C-alpha positions as CSV (number, residue, x, y, z in Angstrom):
1,X,-43.7,104.3,9.3
2,X,-39.9,103.9,9.2
3,X,-40.2,100.3,10.6
4,X,-42.8,99.5,7.9
5,X,-40.4,100.9,5.1
6,X,-37.5,98.8,6.4
7,X,-39.7,95.6,6.6
8,X,-40.8,96.1,3.0
9,X,-37.2,96.5,1.7
10,X,-36.3,93.5,3.5
11,X,-39.1,91.4,2.0
12,X,-38.5,92.6,-1.6
13,X,-34.7,92.0,-1.5
14,X,-33.5,89.2,-4.0
15,X,-32.8,85.8,-2.5
16,X,-29.1,85.8,-3.0
17,X,-28.8,89.0,-0.9
18,X,-31.0,87.6,1.9
19,X,-28.9,84.5,2.0
20,X,-25.8,86.1,3.7
21,X,-22.7,83.9,3.5
22,X,-21.8,82.0,6.5
23,X,-18.4,81.3,5.8
24,X,-15.5,83.2,7.6
25,X,-13.2,85.2,5.7
26,X,-9.7,84.2,6.0
27,X,-8.3,87.3,4.8
28,X,-5.4,89.1,6.4
29,X,-4.8,92.9,5.9
30,X,-1.6,93.1,7.8
31,X,0.9,90.6,6.5
32,X,4.2,92.5,7.3
33,X,6.0,93.2,10.5
34,X,5.4,96.8,11.6
35,X,8.1,98.0,14.3
36,X,5.7,100.7,15.4
37,X,2.9,98.1,15.9
38,X,4.3,94.7,17.0
39,X,2.1,91.8,16.9
40,X,-0.1,93.4,14.2
41,X,0.7,90.6,11.7
42,X,0.7,87.9,14.4
43,X,-2.6,86.3,13.1
44,X,-1.5,86.1,9.5
45,X,2.0,84.7,10.6
46,X,0.3,82.0,12.7
47,X,-2.0,81.1,9.9
48,X,0.5,81.3,6.9
49,X,3.1,79.1,9.0
50,X,0.4,76.4,9.9
51,X,-0.7,76.5,6.1
52,X,2.8,76.2,4.8
53,X,3.7,73.3,7.1
54,X,0.5,71.3,6.4
55,X,1.1,71.6,2.6
56,X,4.8,70.9,3.0
57,X,4.4,67.6,5.0
58,X,1.7,66.3,2.7
59,X,3.1,67.6,-0.5
60,X,0.1,69.5,-1.5
61,X,-0.2,73.1,-2.9
62,X,-0.5,75.7,-0.2
63,X,-2.8,77.7,-2.3
64,X,-5.3,74.6,-2.3
65,X,-4.9,74.8,1.6
66,X,-5.9,78.6,1.7
67,X,-8.6,78.2,-0.9
68,X,-10.2,75.4,0.9
69,X,-10.3,77.4,4.2
70,X,-11.5,80.5,2.4
71,X,-14.4,78.9,0.9
72,X,-15.4,77.3,4.4
73,X,-13.6,74.2,4.4
74,X,-12.2,72.7,7.7
75,X,-8.6,73.2,8.4
76,X,-9.1,70.4,10.7
77,X,-10.5,68.1,8.1
78,X,-7.4,68.9,5.8
79,X,-5.0,67.6,8.6
80,X,-6.9,64.3,9.1
81,X,-7.8,63.5,5.6
82,X,-4.4,64.0,4.1
83,X,-3.0,62.0,7.0
84,X,-5.2,59.2,6.4
85,X,-4.7,59.7,2.4
86,X,-0.8,59.5,3.2
87,X,-1.2,56.3,5.2
88,X,-3.5,54.4,2.9
89,X,-3.4,56.0,-0.5
90,X,-7.1,56.7,-0.3
91,X,-8.0,60.0,-2.0
92,X,-8.1,62.8,0.4
93,X,-11.2,64.6,-1.3
94,X,-13.1,61.4,-1.1
95,X,-12.3,61.1,2.6
96,X,-13.3,64.7,3.3
97,X,-16.6,63.8,1.4
98,X,-17.1,60.8,3.4
99,X,-16.7,63.1,6.7
100,X,-19.7,65.1,5.6
101,X,-22.0,62.3,5.6
102,X,-20.4,59.9,7.9
103,X,-20.8,62.1,11.3
104,X,-17.4,61.3,12.5
105,X,-13.9,60.6,11.5
106,X,-14.1,57.2,13.3
107,X,-17.0,56.2,11.0
108,X,-15.0,57.2,7.8
109,X,-12.1,55.0,9.1
110,X,-14.6,52.1,9.5
111,X,-16.5,52.5,6.3
112,X,-13.1,52.6,4.4
113,X,-12.0,49.5,6.1
114,X,-8.7,51.3,7.1
115,X,-6.6,49.3,9.7
116,X,-6.6,51.5,12.8
117,X,-3.3,50.2,13.9
118,X,-1.6,51.4,11.0
119,X,-2.2,54.9,12.0
120,X,0.0,55.1,15.1
121,X,-0.8,54.2,18.6
122,X,-1.8,57.7,19.7
123,X,-3.9,58.5,16.9
124,X,-5.8,55.1,17.3
125,X,-6.3,55.6,21.1
126,X,-7.8,58.9,20.4
127,X,-9.9,57.9,17.5
128,X,-11.2,54.9,19.3
129,X,-12.1,57.3,22.3
130,X,-14.1,59.5,19.9
131,X,-12.4,62.7,20.8
132,X,-13.0,65.9,19.1
133,X,-11.7,66.4,15.5
134,X,-9.4,69.1,16.7
135,X,-7.5,66.8,19.1
136,X,-7.0,64.5,16.2
137,X,-5.7,67.1,14.0
138,X,-3.4,68.3,16.8
139,X,-1.9,64.6,17.3
140,X,-1.1,64.4,13.6
141,X,0.5,67.9,13.6
142,X,2.7,67.0,16.7
143,X,3.8,63.8,15.1
144,X,4.6,65.7,11.9
145,X,6.8,68.2,14.0
146,X,8.8,65.4,15.6
147,X,9.3,63.7,12.2
148,X,10.0,66.8,10.1
149,X,11.4,69.4,12.5
150,X,12.9,66.9,14.9
151,X,11.1,68.8,17.9
152,X,11.2,66.9,21.1
153,X,8.0,65.3,22.2
154,X,8.6,66.6,25.6
155,X,8.8,69.9,24.3
156,X,5.4,69.7,22.5
157,X,4.0,68.2,25.4
158,X,4.9,71.2,27.5
159,X,3.4,73.6,25.0
160,X,0.3,71.7,24.9
161,X,0.0,71.5,28.7
162,X,0.3,75.2,28.6
163,X,-2.6,75.7,26.2
164,X,-0.7,76.3,23.1
165,X,-3.0,75.7,20.1
166,X,-1.7,73.8,16.9
167,X,-0.8,77.1,15.2
168,X,1.0,78.3,18.1
169,X,2.9,74.8,18.6
170,X,3.9,74.8,15.0
171,X,5.2,78.4,15.0
172,X,7.0,77.8,18.3
173,X,8.6,74.6,16.7
174,X,9.7,76.6,13.5
175,X,11.2,79.6,15.5
176,X,13.2,77.1,17.7
177,X,14.4,75.3,14.6
178,X,15.6,78.3,13.1
179,X,17.2,79.6,16.3
180,X,18.4,76.9,18.3
181,X,16.3,78.1,21.3
182,X,13.7,76.2,23.2
183,X,10.3,76.4,21.5
184,X,8.6,76.9,24.8
185,X,10.4,80.1,25.5
186,X,8.8,81.4,22.4
187,X,5.2,80.7,23.4
188,X,5.7,81.6,26.9
189,X,7.0,85.1,26.0
190,X,4.0,85.7,23.8
191,X,1.5,84.3,26.0
192,X,2.7,86.4,29.1
193,X,2.8,89.7,26.6
194,X,6.5,90.2,26.7
195,X,6.9,89.8,23.2
196,X,4.9,89.2,19.7
197,X,5.1,86.4,17.2
198,X,6.1,88.9,14.5
199,X,8.9,90.4,16.6
200,X,10.3,87.0,17.3
201,X,10.3,86.1,13.5
202,X,11.9,89.5,12.6
203,X,14.5,89.0,15.0
204,X,15.5,86.0,12.9
205,X,15.9,88.0,9.8
206,X,12.9,86.1,8.3
207,X,9.8,87.8,6.8
208,X,6.3,86.3,6.7
209,X,6.6,85.8,3.0
210,X,9.8,83.8,3.3
211,X,8.4,81.2,6.0
212,X,6.8,78.8,3.4
213,X,10.1,78.6,1.6
214,X,12.0,78.2,4.9
215,X,9.6,75.2,5.9
216,X,10.1,73.7,2.5
217,X,13.9,73.7,3.1
């Protein structure tokens, strides 16, 4: 009887309720460093640092980046679309729309008659090889770190070879820029459980809310 009642309730639910949202929430409850709970705000810190960096290098509003992700948009697509837009002058939103129908960024580049050689050798090689979008976005982020933070390519390679994600590479490079210490030291200490990201940032006297302004500087 109980199962029958549950089934009837399910069948009479209005369509909007049945169609549960598929978007992943990018909300973060813990956004400030808590000395009693180090690491609690790490996920927020990683996300806000990457969003701030992406917004700064492409001169776009960070709120737009966050809103796009919260509505189910791809952060990977943001990196690639705005990189291509910066190189070609083609509207980034058009490129993102093209990506939804084209099936791959390689097809988008071809459809828009973008000269692949103008995108840099590393990106060209990866795009031609048909690598995953995440790898293309990572190549762009790494190039921007070299150009904007003056991070050494060898240092980035060491981080990547050790398994660091794009968010971790960006935060490691940011901490290195602010402290003068090696970026890999930061990543390695967190990866091995000796320290946390928010502990490292707090040791520099910077709060998560100040990261965006520090990156803009």
